[in-house]
C-alpha positions in Angstrom: -10.3 -17.4 12.3 -9.4 -13.6 12.6 -7.0 -11.7 10.2 -3.8 -12.6 12.4 -4.1 -16.2 11.4 -4.5 -15.5 7.6 -1.9 -13.1 6.9 0.4 -15.0 9.2 2.9 -12.6 10.8 0.5 -9.8 11.3 0.5 -9.1 14.5 -1.1 -6.4 15.9 1.7 -3.8 16.9 2.1 -3.1 20.6 0.7 0.1 21.9 2.0 2.0 24.8 0.0 4.3 26.2 1.1 7.6 24.3 0.3 11.0 25.0 -1.4 13.6 23.1 2.1 15.1 22.3 3.3 12.0 20.9 0.2 12.1 18.2 1.9 15.7 17.1 5.1 14.7 17.2 4.1 12.0 14.4 2.4 14.7 12.4 5.8 16.2 12.8 7.7 13.6 11.7 5.5 12.8 8.2 5.7 16.7 7.0 9.8 16.1 8.2 9.8 13.0 5.9 7.9 14.9 3.1 10.2 17.8 3.2 12.8 15.7 3.0 11.4 13.8 0.5 11.0 16.7 -2.0 14.8 17.7 -1.7 15.9 14.1 -1.9 13.9 13.2 -5.1 13.0 17.0 -6.5 12.5 15.4 -9.9 10.4 12.4 -9.0 7.8 14.1 -7.2 5.3 12.1 -9.3 6.5 8.9 -7.7 6.2 10.5 -3.9 2.6 11.8 -4.7 1.8 7.8 -6.0 3.3 6.7 -2.6 1.1 8.9 -0.5 -1.7 7.8 -2.7 -0.9 4.2 -1.9 -0.5 5.2 1.9 -4.1 6.6 1.9 -5.1 2.7 0.5 -3.1 1.0 2.6 -4.5 3.5 6.0 -7.6 2.1 5.0 -6.8 -1.4 5.0 -5.5 -1.2 8.0 -8.6 0.3 9.6 -10.5 -3.0 8.7 -7.6 -5.4 9.1 -5.5 -4.3 11.8 -8.1 -2.6 14.0 -11.0 -4.6 13.3 -9.3 -8.1 12.7 -11.2 -8.2 9.2 -10.0 -10.3 6.5 -10.0 -8.9 2.9 -7.8 -8.9 -0.5 -10.5 -6.8 -2.5 -9.4 -3.1 -0.7 -8.7 -2.0 -3.9 -11.9 -2.0 -5.1 -12.6 1.1 -2.5 -9.3 3.1 -4.0 -10.4 2.5 -7.6 -14.0 3.5 -6.8 -12.6 6.8 -5.5 -10.3 7.1 -8.4 -12.9 6.6 -10.9 -15.5 8.8 -9.1 -13.2 11.8 -8.9 -12.1 10.9 -12.7 -15.6 10.7 -13.9 -16.7 14.0 -12.1 -14.0 15.9 -13.8 -14.4 14.2 -17.6 -18.3 13.5 -17.6 -19.5 16.5 -15.6 -17.1 19.2 -15.9 -16.2 19.4 -12.1 -12.5 20.0 -12.3 -11.7 21.7 -8.9 -9.4 19.8 -7.2 -11.0 20.3 -3.9 -14.2 18.9 -5.5 -12.6 15.8 -6.9 -11.2 15.1 -3.9 -14.9 15.0 -2.2 -16.1 13.0 -5.3 -13.1 10.6 -4.5 -13.9 10.3 -0.7 -18.0 10.0 -1.7 -17.3 7.2 -4.3 -14.9 5.2 -1.7 -17.5 5.4 1.2 -20.0 4.3 -1.0 -18.1 1.2 -2.4 -17.1 0.7 1.3 -21.0 0.6 2.3 -21.7 -1.8 -0.7 -18.2 -4.2 -0.2 -18.4 -4.3 3.5 -22.2 -5.1 3.8 -21.5 -8.2 1.4 -17.8 -9.2 3.1 -19.1 -9.1 6.3 -21.7 -11.4 6.2 -18.7 -14.1 5.8 -16.2 -14.8 8.2 -12.1 -16.4 8.0 -11.9 -17.7 4.9 -15.4 -16.8 3.6 -14.9 -13.2 4.1 -11.3 -13.3 1.7 -13.2 -15.4 -0.7 -15.9 -12.7 -0.7 -13.3 -9.4 -1.1 -11.8 -11.2 -4.0 -15.0 -11.8 -5.5 -15.9 -7.8 -4.8 -12.7 -6.6 -6.2 -13.2 -8.8 -9.5 -17.0 -7.4 -10.0 -15.8 -3.9 -9.7 -12.8 -4.5 -12.3 -15.3 -6.0 -14.6 -18.1 -3.1 -14.2 -15.3 -0.7 -14.8 -14.2 -2.5 -17.7 -17.7 -3.4 -19.3 -18.7 0.6 -18.5 -16.6 1.6 -21.3 -18.7 4.8 -21.8 -17.8 6.2 -18.3 -14.7 4.6 -17.5 -12.8 4.3 -20.5 -12.6 0.6 -20.3 -9.1 -0.9 -21.0 -8.0 2.4 -22.3 -8.2 3.9 -19.2 -10.4 7.1 -18.1 -8.6 10.4 -19.7 -9.3 14.0 -20.0 -8.8 14.6 -16.8 -7.7 18.2 -16.3 -7.9 19.8 -12.9 -8.0 23.4 -12.4 -5.3 25.5 -10.5 -5.8 24.4 -6.5 -7.4 27.5 -5.1 -7.5 28.9 -8.3 -3.5 29.9 -8.0 -1.4 27.1 -8.2 -1.6 25.0 -11.3 -0.6 21.4 -11.7 2.9 21.4 -13.6 4.9 18.6 -15.2 6.9 18.2 -12.1 4.7 17.4 -9.9 4.7 20.2 -7.3 1.3 21.2 -6.8 -0.1 17.4 -6.6 3.0 16.6 -4.1 2.0 19.0 -2.0 -1.7 18.6 -1.9 -0.8 15.0 -1.4 0.8 15.6 2.0 -1.8 18.2 2.9 -4.2 15.3 2.9 -2.0 13.0 4.3 -1.7 15.2 7.3 -5.3 15.5 7.7 -6.4 12.2 7.1 -3.7 11.3 9.6 -4.9 13.6 12.6 -8.3 12.5 12.0 -8.0 8.8 12.2 -5.5 9.5 15.5 -8.6 11.1 17.1 -10.5 8.3 15.4 -8.3 5.4 16.7 -8.6 6.8 20.5 -12.4 7.7 20.6 -14.7 5.2 22.1 -15.4 3.8 18.5 -12.1 3.1 17.7 -11.7 1.1 21.2 -14.6 -0.6 20.5 -12.9 -1.8 17.1 -10.2 -3.1 18.8 -12.0 -4.8 21.5 -14.3 -6.3 18.6 -10.9 -7.7 16.6 -10.2 -9.2 20.3 -13.1 -10.6 21.2 -16.2 -10.4 18.8 -18.5 -12.8 21.0 -17.7 -11.1 24.4 -18.1 -7.7 22.8 -21.5 -8.8 21.7 -22.8 -10.1 24.8 -22.0 -6.8 26.3 -24.7 -5.4 23.7 -22.0 -3.6 21.6 -23.6 -3.4 18.0 -20.4 -5.6 16.0 -22.1 -5.7 13.0 -23.3 -2.1 12.4 -19.7 -1.1 14.1 -17.8 -3.0 11.4 -19.7 -2.1 8.8 -19.5 1.9 9.9 -15.3 1.1 10.0 -16.1 0.0 6.4 -17.3 3.3 5.1 -14.9 5.3 7.0 -12.3 2.9 5.6 -13.9 3.8 1.7 -13.5 7.5 2.6 -9.6 7.0 3.4 -9.4 5.0 0.3 -11.5 7.3 -1.9 -9.3 10.2 -1.3 -6.0 8.3 -2.1 -8.2 7.6 -5.5 -8.8 10.7 -5.9 -5.3 12.4 -5.6 -4.0 9.1 -7.8 -6.9 10.6 -10.6 -5.6 14.5 -10.1 -2.2 13.8 -9.8 -2.1 11.1 -13.1 -4.9 13.0 -14.8 -6.1 9.1 -15.8 -7.5 6.3 -14.4 -6.9 2.8 -15.6 -8.2 -0.8 -14.4 -4.9 -1.5 -12.5 -6.5 1.0 -9.9 -9.2 -1.5 -9.2 -7.3 -4.7 -9.2 -6.6 -7.7 -7.5 -2.8 -7.1 -7.4 -3.2 -3.6 -6.1 -5.1 -5.3 -3.5 -2.6 -8.0 -2.7 0.5 -5.3 -2.7 -1.2 -2.9 -0.3 -1.8 -6.2 2.1 2.1 -6.8 1.7 2.7 -3.1 2.6 0.7 -3.0 5.6 2.4 -6.5 6.9 5.3 -5.2 6.1 5.2 -2.1 8.1 3.0 -3.5 11.0 -0.6 -3.8 11.5 -2.7 -2.0 14.1 -0.9 1.1 13.5 -1.2 3.9 11.7 2.5 4.4 11.1 3.3 1.0 10.4 0.7 1.4 7.2 2.7 4.5 6.5 5.9 2.9 7.2 5.6 -0.2 5.3 4.2 1.5 2.3 7.4 4.3 2.0 9.8 1.0 2.2 8.3 -1.4 -0.2 7.2 1.2 -3.0 10.8 3.1 -2.5 12.7 -0.5 -2.2 10.6 -1.4 -5.3 11.8 1.2 -7.6 15.2 1.2 -6.4 15.8 -2.4 -7.2 13.8 -2.7 -10.3 15.9 0.2 -11.4 19.0 -1.4 -10.6 18.2 -4.8 -11.4 15.2 -5.1 -13.9 15.7 -9.0 -14.5 15.5 -10.0 -11.0 14.1 -7.3 -8.6 11.3 -9.4 -7.8 13.3 -12.2 -6.1 15.0 -9.4 -4.5 11.8 -7.9 -3.1 10.4 -11.4 -2.4 13.9 -12.2 -0.3 13.2 -8.7 2.1 10.1 -9.8 2.1 10.8 -12.9 3.7 13.3 -11.7 6.0 11.0 -9.1 7.1 8.6 -12.2 8.3 10.8 -14.7 9.8 12.9 -11.9 11.9 10.5 -8.9 12.5 6.9 -10.7 12.7 5.3 -7.5 13.8 6.7 -5.4 11.0 9.4 -3.2 10.3 7.6 -0.2 12.7 6.3 -2.8 15.3 9.2 -4.3 16.0 10.9 -1.0 16.2 8.5 0.0 18.7 8.8 -3.1 20.7 13.1 -3.0 20.5 12.5 0.5 22.1 10.3 -0.3 25.0 13.1 -3.3 26.0 15.8 -0.4 25.6 13.7 2.1 27.9 12.7 -0.9 30.4 16.5 -1.7 30.7 
């Protein structure tokens, strides 16, 4: 049983043979969308920065679920590990440089990916789901019990990042944090594009389709999946570090099962197996959630649920995946 059966409509996005120029067009589109967000929501940059952090988490989930077919509902453990690593570096060790905090977050996420991947990858199908839920709950309890380091249920505070490159201070309006988030997103997306096109990325896709055949060909399936889990943790850790810098507080919600489930919903909404599907799903879900909850604070969950039902029924490949498929059909005609 692979991730497709467990996520229902989470089918891989059809991938035509894009040229390298398409990657640059995609990066330009992300940059243009970030600029539009700055112009449309100048007073709500904190929300946009939080969306970028969530995009990192959903991208990391797509690496293991969409590319490798590993079923997981505990990916928030990697995100939270990165957030706590960056926060602890600042609050307890005085490492308040934003770049160093991001590096600490990525290292924490990668280590969490190595530890959790070593456990989760020992299971298969539903067993992987159970192990991933157990892992995120263990991380949650560890963060709660280690209150001297993490702040426990009160959250980790005293996180005060110094000005970026010694020039750009982190103001109350979130301009610097948003600019840092956009830059990190572009860098991560560029690197992941190269990773997806590499022999390693192609091997991961092959494992997703038929791990038995790939193993029969002599490829190290377990080591490849674990390596991708570490890469996934690194990406999630960058998002967690960005979250710690922008909010200047890290709470237990950053390592919760609810966050893991929300990330999976965003991935299914956008389309699995595509980096841009993860971005589209996260942006649509979080903006829609913010707008609906403000317009109807009593029934907004019902409206969000109705949206998800419609997407699953009428766009089983996700918003981005279905759009790509319709575009291909129109070109053939």
